[in-house]
TORFILO-778773 format. One record per residue (C-alpha): chain; x, y, z; residue in one letter. Coordinates in pm, 1 decimal. Example, Ala and Ser with C-alpha at 12.3 -4.5 7.8 and 13.67 -1.06 7.14 Angstrom:
R   mol          u          v          w   type
R     A     1230.0     -450.0      780.0      A
R     A     1367.0     -106.0      714.0      S
***
This chain:
R   mol          u          v          w   type
R     A     1382.1     9194.6    -1349.2      M
R     A     1785.1     9049.8    -1386.0      N
R     A     1778.9     8779.7    -1070.8      I
R     A     2130.9     8602.3    -1002.2      I
R     A     2067.2     8258.6     -795.7      G
R     A     2303.7     8074.4     -592.0      F
R     A     2285.5     7696.2     -509.3      E
R     A     2575.0     7535.8     -269.0      S
R     A     2316.5     7294.9       -4.6      S
R     A     2585.6     6988.6      -97.4      C
R     A     2826.7     6851.0     -311.1      D
R     A     2731.9     7131.2     -626.3      E
R     A     2815.2     7469.0     -666.4      T
R     A     2577.0     7638.8     -913.2      G
R     A     2502.0     8003.0    -1004.1      V
R     A     2293.5     8148.5    -1255.4      A
R     A     2127.2     8463.8    -1387.6      L
R     A     1693.5     8423.7    -1487.8      V
R     A     1490.4     8755.6    -1606.5      S
R     A     1165.9     8770.5    -1549.4      T
R     A     1088.8     8854.3    -1912.8      E
R     A     1345.8     8658.6    -2061.4      K
R     A     1385.7     8355.8    -1857.8      G
R     A     1672.0     8195.3    -1809.6      L
R     A     2005.6     8379.3    -1948.5      L
R     A     2309.4     8203.2    -1853.1      S
R     A     2458.4     7946.2    -1582.2      H
R     A     2730.2     7727.6    -1415.5      A
R     A     2771.6     7449.5    -1234.0      L
R     A     3037.8     7278.6    -1053.8      H
R     A     3030.2     6940.7     -941.3      T
R     A     3211.7     6772.0     -607.5      Q
R     A     3225.1     6454.8     -758.6      I
R     A     3577.6     6397.5     -816.3      A
R     A     3701.2     6504.2     -462.8      M
R     A     3412.7     6342.2     -303.6      H
R     A     3490.5     6011.8     -473.8      R
R     A     3786.7     5947.9     -271.2      E
R     A     3632.0     5875.3       19.1      Y
R     A     3314.3     5725.1     -102.2      G
R     A     3091.0     6015.1      -23.5      G
R     A     3017.4     6354.5       24.1      V
R     A     3248.2     6551.9      371.6      V
R     A     3079.1     6815.9      440.3      P
R     A     3377.0     7030.9      523.2      E
R     A     3530.3     6985.7      230.1      L
R     A     3272.4     7089.7       32.9      A
R     A     3169.6     7426.1      216.9      S
R     A     3578.8     7480.5      167.9      R
R     A     3514.5     7423.0     -225.2      D
R     A     3192.8     7598.7     -255.3      H
R     A     3378.3     7936.3      -78.2      I
R     A     3690.9     7870.5     -397.4      R
R     A     3400.9     7788.2     -642.7      R
R     A     3158.5     8059.5     -591.9      V
R     A     3318.7     8400.1     -745.8      L
R     A     3489.6     8240.2    -1089.8      P
R     A     3131.6     8089.4    -1147.4      L
R     A     2946.5     8415.6    -1072.8      T
R     A     3199.4     8591.5    -1347.1      R
R     A     3140.4     8351.6    -1563.3      Q
R     A     2754.6     8402.3    -1555.0      V
R     A     2752.6     8735.5    -1577.7      L
R     A     3062.0     8716.0    -1866.5      D
R     A     2811.2     8472.1    -2105.9      E
R     A     2491.8     8685.2    -2009.8      A
R     A     2671.5     9014.1    -2130.7      G
R     A     2602.5     9157.4    -1802.0      L
R     A     2764.9     9396.4    -1526.9      T
R     A     2717.9     9385.7    -1189.1      M
R     A     2497.8     9726.8    -1195.2      D
R     A     2224.9     9531.7    -1420.7      Q
R     A     2166.6     9272.8    -1146.3      I
R     A     1765.1     9352.1     -989.2      D
R     A     1738.6     9081.2     -739.3      A
R     A     1989.2     8765.6     -546.6      V
R     A     1828.3     8412.7     -511.4      A
R     A     2007.3     8194.3     -255.5      Y
R     A     1949.7     7861.7     -149.9      T
R     A     1856.7     7877.1      214.2      A
R     A     1800.8     7477.7      297.3      G
R     A     1781.3     7235.5      328.6      P
R     A     2103.4     7088.1      284.0      G
R     A     2414.9     7085.4      460.8      L
R     A     2449.2     7357.8      753.3      A
R     A     2851.1     7471.8      626.7      G
R     A     2727.9     7455.6      244.0      A
R     A     2431.1     7667.8      257.8      L
R     A     2638.7     7959.2      492.8      L
R     A     2830.3     8005.1      196.1      V
R     A     2630.9     8058.0      -40.4      G
R     A     2424.0     8253.3      160.2      A
R     A     2734.6     8481.3      291.1      S
R     A     2758.8     8539.6      -72.2      V
R     A     2431.6     8627.3     -184.4      A
R     A     2371.4     8851.2      101.2      Q
R     A     2659.6     9009.7       49.9      S
R     A     2589.4     9088.8     -268.0      F
R     A     2272.4     9218.2     -192.9      A
R     A     2432.0     9432.9      112.3      W
R     A     2647.5     9611.3     -114.8      A
R     A     2494.9     9707.2     -415.3      R
R     A     2157.9     9783.5     -217.8      D
R     A     1957.6     9441.1     -396.2      L
R     A     1650.4     9257.5     -211.2      P
R     A     1779.3     8906.1     -134.7      A
R     A     1549.7     8612.4     -213.5      I
R     A     1562.4     8299.7        7.0      P
R     A     1422.4     8011.1     -151.8      I
R     A     1366.8     7649.3      -64.7      H
R     A     1574.8     7380.7     -242.7      H
R     A     1292.8     7136.5     -322.9      L
R     A     1100.6     7438.7     -474.8      E
R     A     1373.6     7513.5     -672.1      G
R     A     1384.8     7172.6     -839.5      H
R     A      979.4     7169.8     -805.8      L
R     A      991.8     7451.8    -1035.2      L
R     A     1254.2     7361.2    -1234.0      S
R     A     1050.5     7194.6    -1509.4      P
R     A      879.3     7454.8    -1635.2      L
R     A     1225.2     7592.8    -1793.6      L
R     A     1207.1     7349.2    -2038.0      A
R     A      955.8     7373.4    -2298.9      E
R     A      678.5     7226.6    -2317.5      P
R     A      577.9     7375.1    -1979.6      R
R     A      316.2     7251.2    -1782.9      P
R     A       65.0     7455.1    -1658.9      Q
R     A      -75.5     7488.1    -1293.4      F
R     A     -205.6     7280.1    -1133.9      P
R     A      -34.9     6912.3    -1162.0      F
R     A      145.9     6637.2     -962.0      V
R     A      495.4     6667.0     -822.6      A
R     A      739.9     6354.1     -796.3      L
R     A      984.2     6484.7     -615.5      L
R     A     1295.7     6236.4     -626.2      V
R     A     1617.9     6474.0     -497.1      S
R     A     1909.5     6298.5     -304.5      G
R     A     1764.1     6231.1       49.3      G
R     A     1432.0     6319.7      -48.1      H
R     A     1110.0     6104.2     -217.5      T
R     A      798.1     6316.2     -200.9      Q
R     A      502.5     6324.0     -386.4      L
R     A      295.5     6666.5     -357.9      M
R     A       19.7     6834.8     -487.2      R
R     A      116.0     7194.2     -690.8      V
R     A     -173.2     7446.7     -730.9      D
R     A       36.8     7693.6     -756.1      G
R     A      343.8     7883.7     -676.4      V
R     A      356.0     7863.4     -335.3      G
R     A       62.2     7649.5     -305.2      A
R     A      178.8     7304.5     -229.8      Y
R     A        0.4     7026.1      -42.6      E
R     A      226.6     6655.3       70.6      L
R     A       17.2     6370.0      -71.1      L
R     A      361.6     6143.6       58.0      G
R     A      658.6     6104.0      135.0      E
R     A      999.6     5825.6      239.8      T
R     A      895.7     5665.0      540.8      L
R     A     1330.0     5608.2      568.1      D
R     A     1581.6     5621.9      243.4      D
R     A     1430.7     5828.8      -60.0      A
R     A     1489.0     5660.0     -409.5      A
R     A     1836.3     5851.9     -440.5      G
R     A     1950.5     5655.6     -136.6      E
R     A     1882.8     5311.9     -206.1      A
R     A     2042.8     5390.7     -562.8      F
R     A     2357.3     5503.6     -409.4      D
R     A     2367.0     5296.7     -154.6      K
R     A     2279.0     4959.8     -327.2      T
R     A     2553.7     5062.4     -527.7      A
R     A     2756.4     5086.9     -245.9      K
R     A     2705.1     4728.7     -156.0      L
R     A     2774.7     4578.3     -552.5      M
R     A     3132.4     4809.6     -466.9      G
R     A     3028.7     5021.3     -794.2      L
R     A     3178.1     5328.8     -592.1      G
R     A     3067.9     5720.1     -578.2      Y
R     A     2857.6     5851.4     -717.7      P
R     A     2644.6     5552.6     -721.9      G
R     A     2313.1     5598.6     -876.9      G
R     A     2473.3     5665.5    -1216.7      P
R     A     2686.3     5370.7    -1175.8      A
R     A     2440.7     5162.9    -1086.5      L
R     A     2191.1     5283.9    -1376.1      S
R     A     2447.0     5231.3    -1642.9      K
R     A     2546.3     4890.1    -1520.2      L
R     A     2147.8     4824.2    -1536.7      A
R     A     2120.6     4863.3    -1902.8      E
R     A     2319.2     4537.9    -1960.3      R
R     A     2143.8     4370.4    -1725.1      G
R     A     1806.4     4106.9    -1698.8      D
R     A     1526.9     4299.4    -1428.3      A
R     A     1396.1     3955.8    -1406.6      A
R     A     1716.2     3749.0    -1299.1      S
R     A     1649.0     3852.0     -932.7      F
R     A     1318.1     3845.7     -744.5      D
R     A     1345.8     4175.2     -522.1      L
R     A     1108.3     4374.7     -320.4      P
R     A      887.7     4637.3     -391.9      R
R     A      794.3     4809.2      -70.4      P
R     A      508.0     4981.6       23.9      M
R     A      348.1     4918.4     -319.2      L
R     A        1.1     4843.7     -224.4      H
R     A       18.6     4953.1      143.4      S
R     A     -261.3     5160.6       30.0      G
R     A     -146.7     5559.1       69.1      D
R     A       96.1     5780.6      -94.8      L
R     A      407.1     5678.0      107.3      D
R     A      758.5     5498.4       33.3      F
R     A     1037.0     5349.8      178.6      S
R     A     1276.8     5226.8       64.3      F
R     A     1535.1     5068.7      291.3      S
R     A     1425.6     4696.1      319.2      G
R     A     1518.8     4717.3      -60.5      L
R     A     1853.4     4759.8       54.0      K
R     A     1842.8     4503.9      298.8      T
R     A     1658.8     4240.6       42.9      A
R     A     1978.0     4334.9     -180.3      V
R     A     2224.4     4277.8       54.4      L
R     A     2089.8     3910.1      184.1      T
R     A     2118.4     3861.6     -240.4      R
R     A     2495.5     3933.6     -217.7      L
R     A     2573.8     3717.4       95.1      K
R     A     2395.9     3406.4      -35.5      S
R     A     2537.4     3446.0     -370.2      I
R     A     2914.7     3498.0     -218.4      E
R     A     2800.5     3207.9       15.5      K
R     A     2775.9     2955.2     -333.7      R
R     A     3029.7     3084.6     -521.7      S
R     A     3243.6     3344.5     -365.2      G
R     A     3250.6     3597.5     -566.4      H
R     A     2937.4     3792.6     -816.6      L
R     A     2995.1     3736.1    -1147.0      E
R     A     2986.6     4042.1    -1404.6      P
R     A     2673.4     3951.8    -1533.8      Q
R     A     2536.8     3880.1    -1234.6      Q
R     A     2607.9     4204.2    -1100.5      Q
R     A     2456.2     4340.5    -1373.2      A
R     A     2125.4     4121.5    -1358.4      D
R     A     2102.3     4279.4     -969.4      L
R     A     2130.9     4613.2    -1071.7      A
R     A     1863.2     4608.8    -1339.5      A
R     A     1642.8     4438.0    -1080.4      A
R     A     1746.2     4729.8     -836.8      T
R     A     1627.6     4991.1    -1061.5      Q
R     A     1316.2     4800.9    -1177.0      A
R     A     1224.9     4771.6     -845.5      A
R     A     1269.4     5187.8     -768.0      I
R     A     1085.4     5228.3    -1068.3      V
R     A      797.7     5055.6    -1050.3      D
R     A      722.0     5185.9     -663.3      V
R     A      810.7     5537.0     -852.3      L
R     A      574.1     5530.9    -1094.9      A
R     A      257.8     5366.0     -917.5      E
R     A      226.0     5573.7     -682.4      K
R     A      301.0     5847.6     -926.1      S
R     A      -30.6     5704.4    -1104.6      L
R     A     -225.4     5663.3     -759.4      K
R     A     -199.7     6046.5     -718.1      A
R     A     -323.1     6120.3    -1040.3      M
R     A     -568.2     5954.8     -998.1      K
R     A     -670.1     6135.9     -695.2      R
R     A     -602.2     6427.0     -723.2      T
R     A     -750.5     6349.6    -1094.7      G
R     A     -513.3     6566.3    -1232.3      F
R     A     -357.8     6522.4    -1606.3      K
R     A      -13.5     6695.2    -1549.8      R
R     A      275.6     6522.4    -1374.6      L
R     A      617.1     6716.6    -1336.4      V
R     A      920.7     6475.0    -1231.5      V
R     A     1229.2     6684.7    -1055.0      A
R     A     1557.1     6598.8     -875.3      G
R     A     1811.3     6356.9     -936.7      G
R     A     1661.6     6052.9    -1015.5      V
R     A     1418.3     6246.7    -1284.4      G
R     A     1744.9     6199.0    -1527.3      A
R     A     1692.4     5777.4    -1483.9      N
R     A     1619.3     5667.8    -1830.0      R
R     A     1376.3     5366.8    -1732.9      L
R     A     1185.4     5576.1    -1528.3      L
R     A     1103.5     5865.9    -1780.5      R
R     A     1038.6     5588.5    -2025.8      D
R     A      778.3     5422.9    -1747.1      R
R     A      586.9     5773.9    -1665.9      L
R     A      571.1     5867.1    -2030.5      V
R     A      397.9     5582.4    -2105.2      L
R     A      208.2     5608.1    -1863.3      A
R     A       65.8     5870.0    -1855.2      M
R     A       11.1     5839.4    -2237.3      K
R     A     -265.6     5545.1    -2131.1      K
R     A     -405.6     5761.8    -1865.7      M
R     A     -440.0     6050.6    -2181.4      G
R     A     -226.0     6313.7    -1986.8      G
R     A      115.5     6446.3    -1943.2      E
R     A      465.8     6418.5    -1773.4      V
R     A      726.7     6712.9    -1760.4      F
R     A     1070.4     6696.6    -1690.8      F
R     A     1311.9     6925.0    -1667.6      P
R     A     1608.2     6917.8    -1867.0      P
R     A     1905.3     6644.1    -1818.8      L
R     A     2120.3     6926.5    -1743.1      D
R     A     1922.3     7078.3    -1472.4      L
R     A     1807.7     6785.4    -1264.7      C
R     A     2076.3     6767.9    -1046.6      T
R     A     2110.2     7059.3     -811.6      D
R     A     2174.5     7385.6     -982.2      N
R     A     2170.4     7769.6     -972.9      G
R     A     1929.3     7811.5    -1204.9      A
R     A     1666.9     7637.9    -1066.7      M
R     A     1716.8     7876.0     -749.0      I
R     A     1746.6     8181.7     -966.4      A
R     A     1426.4     8096.6    -1139.8      Y
R     A     1213.5     7973.1     -848.1      A
R     A     1278.2     8320.9     -689.5      A
R     A     1119.8     8476.6    -1034.9      A
R     A      842.9     8281.3     -993.3      C
R     A      749.3     8409.4     -626.6      R
R     A      857.3     8761.1     -725.1      V
R     A      563.0     8730.5    -1025.6      Q
R     A      330.0     8598.8     -784.6      A
R     A      357.9     8846.8     -558.5      G
R     A      561.2     8649.5     -322.1      L
R     A      847.3     8851.7     -223.7      V
R     A      883.0     9142.7      -42.1      D
R     A     1179.4     9335.6     -304.9      L
R     A     1103.7     9639.6      -83.0      A
R     A     1240.8     9461.0      236.6      S
R     A     1609.3     9613.9      335.1      G
R     A     1696.8     9349.5      613.7      D
R     A     1987.9     9160.9      539.7      H
R     A     2006.0     8936.4      859.0      A
R     A     2000.8     8547.6      792.6      F
R     A     1971.5     8190.5      875.4      T
R     A     1962.6     7918.5      682.5      V
R     A     1792.9     7551.4      762.5      R
R     A     1944.5     7226.4      712.7      P
R     A     1586.5     7091.1      801.6      R
R     A     1312.2     7267.2      602.4      W
R     A      984.3     7115.3      585.4      D
R     A      869.1     7254.7      156.0      L
R     A      482.4     7261.2      307.9      Q
R     A      580.8     7574.8      546.3      E
R     A      625.8     7811.0      272.9      I
R     A      330.2     7721.3       85.6      S
R     A       26.8     7968.1       65.5      Q
R     A     -231.9     7774.2       68.5      G
R     A     -469.9     7668.3     -286.2      R
R     A     -693.4     7919.3     -299.4      A
R     A     -406.6     8186.8     -344.2      E
R     A     -192.3     7947.7     -533.3      G
R     A     -426.9     7931.7     -782.5      E
R     A     -476.2     8280.5     -812.2      A
R     A     -165.1     8368.0     -940.3      H
R     A     -167.7     8006.3    -1177.3      A
***
């Protein structure tokens, strides 16, 4: 079964083809970073208009690369939420139009489920059950995953997510947009021990996160430096970037390990854009090795938003029997806010499909 997937939840337009028998056949992605950099962040209206321009050329590209025609597509998947309403509507309307014109089933996919299952596209692939650390954009969550569609929230951010902490502190330091990758790169030549920054909720006793206090601490350090010397020296900037990154990684890693101990699981999956962070990867690989467990990541090119994870999540749902392929209803809506647990089928059913 060949499934084409569309992702347009924010500032990346992704289209991909996945076969339930052969796996990922092709995928193409356009990022809007260059366009939004001028404004210092994502402009929703511009994002929506750019998705409209990009989605059909990307669709033709993935079909050509896979050597398939539209007549060989068996189902259409799309991101139905969460995300920017206008951006979501672009992908959803294109997908539903495609499905209606070809009399195909259309499968709405939760954006975070796409991220959560994306490490299964890598080799080696994790087996169920596992703990998932989702660190994507405005989301930082720890989930217990017993199978496809069987998700239990263990902890989540109470304010700023890890990705927002990277971006907001980078903006305070004048690193531009997108701030997260720029801060991580700058941190490579910094000394994290040069600044003492807080690790919010590190010892809270639960699995929740909070990163807004870290942003405030960075701002306080910056004001103190400016008051003393008037400006931030290049090495001070690198040191502060390293200290910020270390604080975020410390919290993410420690909470993830606590989740492993509480569940008794030996497999940890990390997904989302922050999952590409080298320090986080190295830290978790070493920690899980000491615990006698394993950690899994998606391929680096699939850490950010992409169509492959949407098409693949749809394929997983089809194989798990969670999709009604006979439905001919092409009415649709999008959900800018959407709790991942709302699509969970419960542990018992998830285990049956594991």
